[in-house]
N, C-alpha and C positions, 0 to 999 in steps of 0.2 A: 291772770285768767280772762279770758273774754267774757264779755257780759251778754250771756247767753239766755234766751228766754226759758222761764221756767217749764214749760210745756215741751221742751228739745232735751230733759235729763232723763236720762234712763232709770236712775235711781229711784225716783219718785213713783209711786204709785200713782195710778189716775185719780184717784178720791183726793190725795195728797195734792196735786196740780190743782184740781178745781177749787179746792178749798183754799189755796194760796191766792190763785188769781181772782177769786170772788173778793177778796178783801183788797185787791189792789197790788198784790207781789206777783208781778209779773216778769222781773228779771232777777237774776242771780244777785245782783247788788242790791235788790230791795230787801234781801234777806237780812241785811246788816239792821235794818230799821226793827226788827221783831227782837225781843227778849225771849229767854227760854219760859218765862213764865204765860208770855203771851201764847206760845204754842199749846198751853193747856186750854185754853179758852176758843180757840178757832174751830169752828163747827166741820167735821167731817176730817179732822186729824187725829188719829186714834195714837195708842202708845207706840207701835211700831213707827208711823209715820211720823213723831216726834223724833224718835232714836235715829231714823234715815236722816232727817234734817239736820241734827246735830253732829252726826258721824259726817254729813257732807261738808257741813260749815268747817269742821275741824282738818278734815283732809284737805279743803281748798285755802285755808286760811282765811276765812270768813269770820268776823268777829261780831257776835251778837251785841245787841244794845244792852245796856243796863237799864234804861228807860223802858216802860211799857209802851207800845206804838197802839197795838191792838184795843187795848183799854180805854185808851185815851180817845179814839175816835170817835 
């Protein structure tokens, strides 16, 4: 899969995109830096946004990190 910008992904809602961009996740490949636990602490990503991100990663073969990224920043 090509490395698209987060803002170009139609599956994500605008608020989810903006929340990811605000913490520095601007490309699809950057999603691999996040852990599932990180998604709970990012402001602006709700339950539906977390589910959408997890389904997107699963569908596209992106493996999330086991180390917390956002909590260590």
